[in-house]
C-alpha positions in Angstrom: 43.4 88.5 -65.6 43.1 92.3 -66.5 45.8 92.9 -68.9 44.3 90.5 -70.9 41.2 91.9 -70.9 42.2 95.4 -72.1 41.4 96.3 -75.5 44.1 96.7 -77.9 46.7 94.7 -75.4 47.8 92.1 -77.3 48.3 94.3 -80.4 50.2 97.2 -78.0 53.4 94.5 -77.9 52.7 92.5 -80.9 55.7 94.2 -82.9 58.3 94.3 -79.6 57.3 90.6 -79.1 58.3 89.8 -83.2 61.7 91.5 -83.0 62.7 90.1 -79.7 61.5 86.7 -81.2 63.8 87.1 -84.4 66.7 87.6 -81.8 65.7 84.3 -79.6 65.2 82.4 -83.3 68.8 83.6 -84.1 70.2 82.6 -80.5 68.8 79.3 -80.8 70.1 78.6 -84.6 73.7 79.2 -82.6 73.3 77.1 -79.5 70.5 74.2 -79.1 68.4 73.7 -76.0 70.2 70.7 -73.9 68.0 68.4 -72.0 68.4 66.3 -68.9 69.8 62.9 -69.1 67.7 60.2 -67.8 70.2 59.2 -65.0 71.5 62.7 -64.4 74.7 62.1 -66.2 75.8 58.9 -64.7 76.1 56.6 -67.6 80.0 57.5 -68.6 80.4 57.3 -64.6 78.9 54.1 -64.4 81.2 52.4 -67.6 84.2 53.9 -66.4 83.9 52.6 -62.7 82.9 49.1 -63.8 86.0 48.8 -66.3 88.5 50.4 -64.0 87.6 48.7 -60.8 85.4 46.0 -61.8 82.7 47.0 -59.5 79.0 48.6 -60.0 78.2 52.3 -59.0 74.5 53.6 -58.8 72.8 56.6 -58.3 70.2 56.1 -55.5 67.4 58.5 -56.8 64.0 56.8 -55.9 62.6 54.5 -53.4 63.0 51.5 -55.6 67.0 52.3 -56.3 67.3 52.3 -52.4 65.1 49.0 -52.1 67.2 47.8 -54.7 70.8 48.6 -53.2 69.4 47.5 -49.8 68.7 44.1 -51.0 72.3 44.0 -52.8 73.9 45.3 -49.5 72.4 42.3 -47.5 73.6 39.9 -49.9 77.0 41.3 -49.3 76.7 41.0 -45.7 75.7 37.6 -45.6 79.1 36.5 -46.2 82.5 37.2 -45.0 84.1 40.3 -46.7 86.9 40.4 -49.4 88.4 43.4 -50.4 86.5 43.5 -53.5 83.2 43.3 -51.9 84.0 45.5 -49.1 84.5 47.8 -52.3 81.4 47.1 -53.4 79.5 47.6 -50.4 81.0 50.9 -50.1 79.7 51.9 -53.6 76.4 51.0 -52.6 76.2 52.1 -49.0 78.5 55.6 -48.8 76.2 58.4 -48.8 79.0 61.0 -49.3 79.7 59.2 -52.6 75.9 60.0 -53.4 76.3 63.5 -52.6 79.2 63.8 -55.3 76.7 62.1 -57.5 74.2 64.7 -56.6 76.8 67.5 -57.3 77.1 65.9 -60.8 73.3 66.5 -61.1 73.5 69.9 -59.9 76.1 70.8 -62.8 73.7 69.0 -65.3 71.0 71.3 -64.3 73.6 74.5 -64.5 74.4 73.2 -68.3 70.7 72.8 -69.3 70.1 76.3 -67.6 73.0 78.1 -69.7 71.7 76.3 -72.5 68.0 78.2 -72.2 67.3 81.6 -73.5 67.0 84.1 -70.9 63.1 84.9 -69.7 61.5 88.5 -70.7 60.6 90.9 -68.4 57.2 92.2 -68.7 56.1 94.9 -66.9 52.6 96.9 -66.6 52.0 100.2 -65.0 48.8 101.9 -65.0 47.9 105.4 -63.7 44.1 106.4 -62.8 43.3 110.0 -62.1 39.5 111.7 -62.3 38.3 109.1 -64.5 41.4 109.0 -67.2 43.3 105.3 -67.1 46.5 105.4 -69.0 48.4 101.9 -68.9 52.0 101.4 -70.2 53.1 97.8 -71.1 56.7 97.3 -71.3 58.4 93.6 -72.5 62.3 93.5 -72.2 65.1 91.0 -72.6 68.8 91.1 -72.2 70.0 91.6 -75.9 73.6 90.8 -74.5 72.4 87.5 -73.0 71.3 86.0 -76.0 74.1 86.8 -78.3 76.5 85.3 -75.5 74.1 82.1 -75.4 76.7 79.9 -77.2 79.5 80.7 -75.5 77.9 80.0 -72.0 76.7 77.2 -73.2 79.9 75.8 -74.2 81.4 76.7 -70.7 78.9 75.4 -69.1 79.2 72.0 -71.4 82.7 71.7 -70.4 81.9 72.0 -66.6 79.2 69.4 -67.2 82.0 67.1 -68.5 84.5 68.0 -65.6 82.0 67.2 -63.3 81.4 63.6 -64.7 85.3 63.2 -64.2 85.3 64.5 -60.5 82.5 62.0 -59.7 84.6 59.2 -61.1 87.4 60.5 -58.9 85.4 60.6 -56.1 84.3 56.8 -56.9 87.8 56.0 -57.5 89.1 57.7 -53.9 86.2 55.6 -52.0 87.2 52.5 -53.5 91.0 52.9 -52.8 90.1 54.1 -49.2 87.8 51.3 -48.3 90.1 48.6 -49.7 93.1 50.1 -47.8 91.0 50.3 -44.8 90.2 46.9 -45.4 93.9 45.5 -45.5 94.6 47.7 -42.5 91.3 46.1 -40.4 92.5 42.3 -41.4 96.0 43.0 -40.7 95.2 44.6 -37.2 93.1 41.5 -36.3 95.9 39.3 -37.4 98.4 41.2 -35.1 95.8 40.2 -32.1 95.4 36.8 -33.5 99.3 36.1 -33.0 99.9 38.1 -29.7 97.1 35.9 -28.5 99.1 33.2 -29.1 102.4 34.7 -27.9 100.2 35.4 -24.7 99.2 32.1 -24.3 103.2 30.7 -24.5 104.2 33.4 -22.2 101.6 32.2 -19.6 103.0 28.8 -20.1 106.4 30.0 -19.8 105.7 31.9 -16.5 103.6 29.2 -15.1 106.8 26.4 -15.5 109.1 29.0 -14.2 107.1 29.5 -10.9 106.8 25.9 -10.8 110.4 25.4 -11.1 111.2 28.2 -8.4 108.7 26.4 -5.9 111.6 23.3 -6.4 114.6 25.7 -6.3 115.4 25.0 -10.0 114.6 28.4 -10.8 115.8 31.6 -9.0 113.7 34.7 -8.5 115.2 36.5 -10.9 114.1 33.9 -13.5 110.7 33.9 -12.2 110.6 38.1 -12.5 111.7 37.8 -16.0 108.9 35.3 -17.0 106.4 37.4 -15.2 107.3 40.8 -16.8 107.3 39.3 -20.2 104.0 37.7 -19.8 102.9 41.3 -18.9 104.6 43.3 -21.5 102.9 40.6 -24.1 99.6 41.4 -22.4 99.9 45.1 -22.5 100.9 44.8 -26.2 98.0 42.6 -26.9 95.5 45.2 -25.5 97.1 47.9 -27.5 96.7 45.4 -30.7 93.0 45.1 -29.6 92.7 48.9 -29.5 94.1 49.3 -33.2 92.0 46.7 -34.5 89.0 48.1 -33.3 90.0 51.6 -34.6 90.7 50.1 -38.0 87.6 48.5 -37.8 85.4 51.5 -37.4 87.3 52.9 -40.2 86.4 50.3 -42.4 83.0 51.0 -41.4 83.2 54.2 -41.8 84.4 53.8 -45.7 81.6 51.1 -46.5 78.6 53.4 -44.4 77.3 50.8 -42.6 75.6 51.2 -39.1 73.3 49.6 -36.5 72.7 45.7 -37.2 75.2 45.6 -40.3 78.2 46.5 -37.8 78.4 42.1 -37.4 80.0 42.0 -40.5 82.8 39.7 -40.7 86.2 39.8 -42.1 89.0 37.2 -42.4 91.7 36.7 -39.6 94.9 36.6 -42.1 95.5 38.8 -44.6 95.5 36.6 -48.2 98.6 34.3 -48.4 99.8 35.4 -51.8 101.4 38.7 -52.6 99.4 41.1 -55.0 101.7 41.8 -58.4 101.4 44.6 -60.3 102.4 45.0 -63.7 105.5 47.7 -63.4 105.9 49.9 -66.5 108.7 52.0 -67.5 106.1 54.4 -68.7 103.9 55.1 -65.5 104.2 58.7 -65.6 103.0 59.1 -69.7 100.2 56.3 -68.3 99.2 58.3 -65.1 99.0 61.9 -67.2 96.8 59.9 -69.9 94.5 58.1 -67.3 94.0 60.2 -63.9 90.5 61.6 -64.0 91.4 64.5 -61.8 93.7 65.8 -64.3 91.1 65.3 -67.1 88.5 67.1 -64.9 91.0 69.8 -64.5 91.8 70.0 -68.0 88.1 70.5 -68.6 87.7 73.2 -66.2 90.8 75.2 -67.4 89.0 74.8 -70.8 85.8 76.2 -69.6 87.5 79.1 -67.6 89.2 79.9 -70.6 85.9 79.8 -72.8 84.3 82.1 -69.6 86.9 84.5 -69.9 87.1 85.1 -73.3 83.6 85.8 -73.3 84.4 88.4 -70.0 87.3 89.9 -72.6 84.6 90.3 -75.4 81.8 91.8 -73.6 84.1 93.9 -71.1 83.1 97.5 -72.5 79.3 96.3 -72.4 78.1 95.4 -68.8 74.3 96.0 -69.4 72.8 96.1 -72.9 68.9 95.7 -73.0 66.1 95.8 -75.8 62.9 96.7 -74.5 59.4 97.3 -76.6 56.6 99.0 -75.0 53.3 100.9 -75.9 50.9 103.4 -74.0 47.1 102.7 -73.7 44.9 105.2 -72.4 41.4 105.5 -71.7 39.3 108.9 -71.4 35.9 109.4 -69.2 33.9 112.3 -69.2 30.7 112.0 -66.7 31.2 108.1 -66.4 31.0 107.6 -70.2 34.0 106.4 -72.1 35.0 109.2 -74.5 38.1 108.0 -76.0 40.5 105.1 -76.2 43.9 105.1 -78.0 47.2 102.9 -78.4 50.3 105.0 -78.5 53.9 105.1 -78.2 54.8 101.5 -79.9 58.4 101.5 -80.3 61.6 99.9 -79.3 63.9 101.1 -76.7 68.0 100.2 -76.2 69.4 100.7 -73.2 73.4 100.7 -73.3 75.7 101.2 -70.1 78.3 103.9 -71.3 81.9 103.1 -70.1 82.7 106.3 -68.6 84.8 105.5 -65.2 85.2 101.4 -65.7 86.6 101.1 -69.2 87.1 97.0 -68.7 90.5 97.1 -67.7 89.7 95.8 -64.2 87.5 93.0 -66.1 91.0 92.0 -68.4 93.5 92.0 -65.4 91.4 90.1 -63.3 90.5 87.5 -66.2 94.3 87.4 -67.1 95.7 86.8 -63.3 92.3 84.2 -63.1 93.6 82.3 -66.3 97.1 82.4 -65.6 96.5 81.1 -61.7 94.4 78.0 -63.1 97.0 77.3 -65.8 99.8 77.1 -63.2 97.9 75.1 -60.5 97.1 72.6 -63.7 100.9 72.5 -64.3 101.7 71.8 -60.8 99.1 68.9 -60.6 100.3 67.6 -63.8 104.0 67.8 -62.0 102.4 66.2 -59.0 101.0 63.4 -60.5 104.1 62.4 -62.4 105.8 62.3 -59.0 103.1 60.4 -57.0 103.2 57.8 -59.9 106.8 57.5 -59.8 106.5 57.1 -55.9 104.0 54.6 -55.6 105.9 52.5 -58.1 109.0 52.6 -55.9 107.0 52.0 -52.7 105.5 49.0 -54.2 108.6 47.2 -55.3 110.5 48.5 -51.7 107.3 47.2 -49.9 107.3 43.8 -52.3 111.1 43.2 -51.2 110.9 43.7 -47.6 107.7 41.4 -47.6 109.4 38.9 -49.5 112.5 39.2 -47.5 110.3 38.3 -44.2 108.7 35.4 -45.8 111.5 33.4 -47.2 114.6 34.3 -44.6 113.7 36.2 -41.3 110.8 34.1 -40.4 112.3 30.7 -41.2 115.7 32.2 -39.4 113.7 33.2 -36.3 111.7 29.4 -35.9 115.3 28.0 -36.1 116.6 30.1 -33.7 113.7 29.5 -31.4 113.9 25.9 -31.5 117.7 26.0 -31.1 117.3 28.0 -28.2 114.8 25.9 -26.5 116.7 22.9 -27.0 119.8 24.6 -25.3 117.6 26.2 -22.3 116.5 22.3 -21.7 119.9 21.5 -22.2 120.7 24.1 -19.5 123.4 25.7 -21.8 121.3 29.1 -21.6 119.2 30.8 -18.9 116.0 32.0 -18.8 116.8 35.4 -19.9 118.3 34.5 -23.4 115.5 32.4 -23.9 112.8 34.9 -23.0 114.9 37.6 -25.4 115.0 35.1 -28.1 111.0 34.9 -28.0 110.8 38.7 -27.6 112.7 39.1 -31.0 110.6 36.4 -32.3 107.2 38.0 -31.6 108.8 41.5 -33.1 109.8 39.8 -36.4 106.5 38.1 -36.6 104.8 41.4 -36.2 106.9 43.3 -38.7 106.4 40.7 -41.1 102.7 41.3 -40.9 102.8 44.8 -41.3 105.0 44.3 -44.2 102.7 42.1 -45.8 99.8 44.7 -45.1 102.0 47.6 -46.8 102.6 45.3 -50.0 98.6 45.1 -50.4 98.2 48.8 -49.7 101.1 49.8 -51.9 99.5 48.2 -54.9 96.4 50.2 -54.0 98.3 53.2 -53.8 99.7 52.4 -57.4 96.6 51.8 -59.2 95.2 55.0 -57.5 98.3 57.0 -58.6 97.4 55.7 -62.3 93.6 56.3 -62.6 93.3 58.6 -60.1 91.5 58.7 -56.4 94.5 58.4 -54.2 95.9 60.5 -51.5 98.9 62.0 -52.9 102.2 61.0 -51.9 102.2 57.1 -52.0 103.1 54.7 -49.5 105.1 54.8 -46.6 106.9 51.7 -45.9 106.5 51.3 -42.3 107.9 47.7 -41.9 111.4 48.4 -43.3 113.4 47.8 -40.1 113.0 45.8 -36.4 110.5 47.7 -34.2 108.5 49.2 -37.0 105.7 46.9 -36.2 102.5 47.8 -34.6 
């Protein structure tokens, strides 16, 4: 390079470099340079997910990772899905989750960048006139950036830690959403199966009534009622099939499958045993202690406080620059170099004078920004307490409702159906009463399936309210009364 070939160039800025180097050594002693982790900060995330969910999550960062994940996905899809295997499939396959892990890697890069010394600025200028050459060399560095390096590094480190907990929260949310979508899909499939049986019974009843009508044993009104009952059950079955298809697509989106993998299998019925949770009187305190989104918010608040404290300390100084420079001159006379000089070696300090902005705007903005974050954090803590209580109440209520259907309502409906059929065969009641009884039985069975589904979903919401990842607000008990089925 021409600059390196000029005589005296190395000596010209040597003293400036030494001064800047001494400042750099001081900054390095205050804050060590951070380095990239081998897995872009994923180790704590994987450990927490394994502990809380009993599942494995990975960041796909290479072809080898993608091939391993694809192999595991194929193994999961080769069997009918359970709630746990559906969650594991989503953790391997959902690209939105991978994007959250990329955000963690970006945060780590910002942290490493904040721990590095600012790059010096080297400038070279030359003037050539009538054989005379003059070169000015300048090396500049921001002293303010060097002195504030430790504080900026600490703030970036807190933000990186918060990004880890945000990645955990995103993982927990995907797991909860997938598990709930799984129960919705299975319950919708169970609705379809029950209504197919009901339609078969309604079809048989309509055929029997028509046959009796031909012999004069059933009136035209009875035949019309039986046919209408069959049509209504058929319509309801069509609506249930649509609901089952949309619920399956929701599960498909959460798991991130497409193409040939869309043929995955799910059970025809919800598990027989209802999920049990260990309800605790200290659910609020447990949620405040374990919620990863609240921990992330706390770390973000700490990072903001450190950043704003730095702004407050430097609000009177927005430009503080140290520069070392020297001049090299060469004079020619008739093409012969007559003189070469290196002069003007010195240090130059540039400082912005706060004449118009005395830093009050920075102070006011910092105060309001910090208090805004504090108030949002406090409100989040209040909301989390409420979500935990609501989730616990919803689980208890949904469990009691489902248990009531299982132990009392459905057995009583079975008895009513049997007695009604006996009375109809004995010509003690007409077709209208018999069909009304069957219709009520269908409602009860559909509501029982919905109530059972609600227990499983409520158990997911309760866990999410404790560790994070829920949508907030708890579960809505949809099957509390007759007619509340899908």
